[in-house]
Every structure is written in C-alpha cells, then in structure tokens.
N, C-alpha and C positions, 0 to 999 in steps of 0.2 A: 478608631480614637486618635487623631493625631496625637503621636507621645512626649512631642516636642513643646505641647499647651496642655498636654494633661495635669492636671490639679490632687489634693486628698478628696475634692467630690466626686471624681473618677472612679478617680482608687474605691469609695465607698460606694460608689455606683446611687448617687446623693439623687442624681434625676432619671433616675430609671422609673417602670413601672412596680417595683418592690418598692422601691422607698417611696411610691405614691399612695400604694395598698398599707404600707407603714401608719402613712399620714391622714388616710381612711380609718386606721382601727383606732387611732390616737381619736378624729374625732369622733369617734362612736364611743370610745372611753368619756372623755366628756359628758356626752350628753347623756350615757349612764351612770354618771357619777353624779350630777346635777335632776335628774329625775328620782336617784334613790335618795336625797334629799330635800326634795319642791316641800316637804311638809313639814321643816324645821324653817321655813325663809317666810316672811312677812307679808312679800312681793316678788313674783316671780319674775319679771322685765328684768331689776340689776342682774339677776342668776342669767338669764340669756344673752345680754351683756358679757360675762366672763366667756359663756362657750362658745359666742362669735371670738371673742378676741384673740384665747387659746386655737381654737382650729384654721383660723385667719392664720393666724402665725406659724404651724404646725405647715400648713401649706407654702407658704414664704420662703419656708425653708427650701421645699426641694422644689419649687418652681424657675424660683429666682437664678438665676446660671453665672459664669463667674467667680473666683478666687482671690482674694480675698472675700465675702462677702460684701456690696454694695454697701457705703452707706446710709444710702439715705432708707434702703428695708432694714439694715443692723438699726439704726437709732426707732426706727418703729417698734423692730422688736426685742430691742428694748426694754420697754415701758411696758412689755406686756407682763409682767408677772404686776407689777403695781397698779396696772388699769383692772385685770382682772380681781385682783387678790381685793382694791377696792371698791371696785362693784358689788362683788361679793358681802365686803365684811357689812357694808349699808342694810343688808337684811337679815342675815343671821342671828342668835340669840349671843349676847356677849359673855363672857368667862367663860371659865373653864365647861367641856362638856364631856358628855359617856361616848359620843361619837365622833372622832375626829376626824374621820372623812367627808367629814361637812365641808370641814378648810382646804378642801379636794385640788383648791386652784393656784397653792403652794407648788404639789408633787408637781400639777403639768406643766405647772411656768420653770418651774426648775428644767422640766424636758429640755424644755427650748430653750433654756439658757446654754443648758452643759452641748447643745447643736452651733448654738453660736458659737461657742469655742471651735468643735469642730473645722468650722466654716470659715476660722480665722479670727473671729472678732471677740475677742479674751476679754480685752478692758473694758470695752462696751457691756459685754454680758457681766463680770461682776459688778460695774454701776448701774447695771438692773437688777441685779442682786439685792443691791446694797437700797435702792427703792424700793425692793419690794418688803426688805426688813422694816425699811423706814416705813413704809405703810401699815405695815404688824403692829408697830410702837406705837403710832400715833393710835390707831383702832382701840389698840389693848386699855392707853393711856385715857383717850374722850369717855369710854363706857367703864373707867372704874377697871377693869380687871389688872391695870400695871403695865408699866414698862417691861421687866419681868416675862410674863405672860406673855407678851407679843415675841421679846427674843428667843422664849421657848420653843414658841411654834414655828420660827422660822427658819430660823440659824440652823437645825435639821440639815435642811436641805441644803446647807453650805457641801455636803457630802460631793454628792456629784455633780456640783459644777468645779468644784476642785480636783473630778477625776475627769472632767471635760479639758481641765487645763492643763492635766500633766499630759493626757491624749496630744494637747496642743505646739507643745513645747519640746516631745519627743518625738510623736507619729508625722504629724505634718511635714519637719524637714526632711525626711525619709519616704516621705514621695517625691519628691523630687529627687531624690539618689535613685529611686525605682525606674524613674520613666525615664532616666538620663543612661542608666545602665539597658534597659531596655534599646532605646533607642540605638547606640552605640553597637549592642550586640545583631540589629537587626541592620546595619549598617555595611558590621563586617561579613553579614550572611552575605548579603549583598555583593558584596567586592568578592568573596569568594566565588559567587553564582557566577558572578562575572566573568571573572575570570576561568572559574572553570567550561565557561561556552566558549572566550577566546580560543581556550586549547585546543575543544573540541572542536573549534570551526580549522583552526589551524592544522590538527589530524586530518579532519577530513580534506581539507584543500590539498595537502601535500599526498594523501591517498588518492586521491584525483589526479595530481600532476602527474604522481608517479606510475598509475593507470595507464595514463596519456600516454608518457614520454618518454617512459622506462624503453619498452623496445625498439622507439627508432634509436634513441641512445645506443642500446646493444646494438645494433644494426653499423650506424655510425661508428663504433667502439673495433667490429668484429671486423674492419679492413675490406670488406666487400665492394666493389665497384656497386652504386649504387643505383639503378636501370631508375629508367623514366617517373615510374609512378611512385618510385620512394619520393624521388623528387618531390612529385605532387603534395603526395602523403607529410612531406617537412614541410613544404610549402602553408599547406591548410592548419599541422599542426603549432607552426609558428604564428597564423593567424587566430588559428585558435583561444591558442593563451596570453597573447597580445589582447583582443576582449575582454579576458577574465580581469587583468589587469587597470585596463581601460577605461569599462564599460559596465560593471557591477549589477548595477543595476538591470540591465540587458540579456542578465544571463540565465533564461531562461531555459529549458530543451526545446521548444518550436523555435527561437530567434535565434538558437545556436544553428540547429536541424535546417533550418528555413538561409545562415548566411552560410555555411557550407556548402550548402548544394548553388548557393548564388555564385561562389567562389570554383566549383567546379564547374560551372558554366561559362567561366572565364569574366564574372563581374566581380571588378572591385569594391571590396567592403572595406566601410572603413568606421567603428562603432567609438562611442566618445561618451563619460558622462562626467557633465560636472555637476554629481549631488543633488539637481531640483526634484527627483523621486522621494528621497527620503522617507518625505513624509507621510507618502502618498497614501492612497489606500490599497486594501488588496484588486477591487474593482478596477480605481483607476493603472495598476501595473499589470491587467488581466485586459484592459483593453489596447492601451500600449502596445504589448507584446505583441497584440491578433494585426494591429495597425501594422507593425514591422513588418509581419512575417507575409502581410500581405504585399506591400509593395516590394520586398525580396522577391519574393517567387512572382510577381509581376516582369523582373527584370531581368534579360536574354545577352546585353550586353553593356558595356559601360563602366560605370559606377555608381554607388550609394552609399552617402555618409548620414550616419544617424548619429544625433546627436540631443542627449537629454540636458537642456539648457540650465544655467543655475538657479539658484533661489534668487523670487521673486521679480521676474521675466514674466512678460504677457501673455508667451508662451511655454509651454511644457518639453514639449520636441522637436526638434523639427528632422527631417529628412529632405537632400538634395539629392535629386535623380538625376541623372548626365547619361543620356543614350544619343549619341551622334551630334545633333544641331539641337536635340530638345533638352531644356530644362525644365523642371518643376522640382519645386520647393512646396513640399506637404509640413502642414506645423498640427501637433496637436493643445488641444488649449488643457489647460488644468484639471479636465474633468476624463480626459483621453479622447475627447472625439476631435474629427479632424476638420481641419480648413485647408481645401485642395486653392492652391492657388498658383496656376500659370503665370511662368517668366519667359521676358524674352532670352532669346542665347546671349547677350550683350553684358547681359548681368555679368557682376563675377560669380565663378563658380567658388562661396563657401559658403557658411554655416553663417 
C-alpha cells in the first residue's frame, strides 16, 4: 500500500476479500429476509427489486475505488432507501403489523447509508435517509395509517446513520494522520538504514586501506632503505589505490588481480569510471569484468586504458590497447558484449 495515497477505506480494508465476503453475507441476509416475508406480500416482484437494489448497493460500496466515494456512485447509493422501501411498500400490508421484520428494507438501507458516511459522503447519506423517511411517511399517509406511523417506523434508523456520521467526523481525519506518521517513520528508518550502510561501507574501506597501506607506511616510517622490490610494491599499491578512487565500478577481485599482474609485466594500466555502469545489472557487470580481465591478460607490454563511459553514451565501456605500433579500441555495448574495432596507429591515443 502506498502510504502517501492511503485513505480510511484502506485502513478499514474496504476493498479486501473479507469486505467482499461481508457484502456477500449482507446479500444473503437480504434474500433470507425477503423469503421469510414472502407470504405477506401480494406480488413477489417488487420485493425482488428491493433485494436487488440493496445487494447492488452493498457491492458498489466495496468495489468502487477512491476516497471520498465518487459522486456518481454516491448519488445512486443515496436513493437506495427510497427505491427499496418504495418497492416493498407497494406490496406489504398497510398499517401496524405484528411482524415488524416485514419492513426489512429500513435496516438494510440504513446499513448502506452508514457506510456512505464512512466512505466520506455524509451529506448525501443524510439526504438519502430523509428521502427514505419521506417515502415511508408518504406510504403511511396514502394507505390511511397516518404520517405518524410512517415516521415511527423509519426514524428509529437514524441511530446507525448518526453513528456513521460521528465516525466520519472523528475517525476519518485520523486516517490521514496515521498514514502520514507511518510515511515519516518509514522515511526515518530508510534514512537511518542508509546512514548505517554508509558507515559500514566507510569502515570496510578504512579496514581495507589499513590492511593495504599500513605495512608499507610502517616500512617507510622506519627509516630503513627501500629495496627495489619495496619500490615496486609501493608503485603497485599506489596504482591500486588510485583505481579504487577513480574506477569503483571495476573493483572486482578478478579485475584487480589481472591489473596487478599486468603492471608486474610492465604494462601501464589506467582505469576510469564515469558512472555509466551504476544502473547496470549484475550480469552486465560480470560480462564487463570478464572482458577487462581478458584484455589485461593478453597484454605483455605497452599500455591499457579502461574507461566506463558516462550515462547515455552509445557504448558502455571502451578499452584502448597500445602495444608498439598496434593500437586497438575495444568497445562494450550496454549488454557487456564486445565490439572489437582495429584502429590505425595514426589515430589519437585517447578514449
């Protein structure tokens, strides 16, 4: 879930499988109530209309995305009580009854109105409730039961809608705060993790630098004369440290070993990284490292310049191999594949 766009519907999981299961239970209840009262009606089809209207309204509530509920579906749901009750009133007996459950559409419609409040359409829910009450009063007045009877059987459903209204004006504003706090907490944890990773990387680099440079620095600080092999070790160490700083994308153990071996053979090795491999996949990294190792291994004299090009270039890596009069420029595309192009000796020796 994207916390930045989360709503009260997400908090209550209004679009989840359990919510759809609840809508299915609501639909089954409508059917059972209608079946229980089918013996009291003169014609079954208006009652079927009431059942269908209530069931469709329930599934619209859990199926329609966005918060608040879009205006079109909300206007349709607003009419649920008036339509379902009006259809039922056309066939049920008039006047007071010993089976109040025969007016089951009041409770089921009120449930829809409550969830309209939860979905952010409180005003339309109350308009729908007023329409339902007006339908009840009109039916009672027309059938001789009196407007008071119509009010008495419909106004008792104001309680659930009132609770939905309280929920809408107290809990809904808290949902945004909850998700904002969660987003800030996630960002804080991400920053702390990034800082910890940076510190770990710094410590690893310091440990590596200490292991590489400390013995030689201690030897130099001792004041003892340096032998030829010590000077060679200093040169190799300096070149390796330079590669670490200038070509981090090429700091693969196999590449480092091949570069050191080439330098021991007298090959001048220069490595540069202009960040073109920063977003490359591990497979591309492996191919590039393998190609660089192959080029370094075949050189016994001269110079090798390996450069990771900047992002957006046609090639990913170029390798310039210079051995006496022969000059070769090897290019690797963005998949790590090798394109070998011989160049004449007169071509400027640059990458």
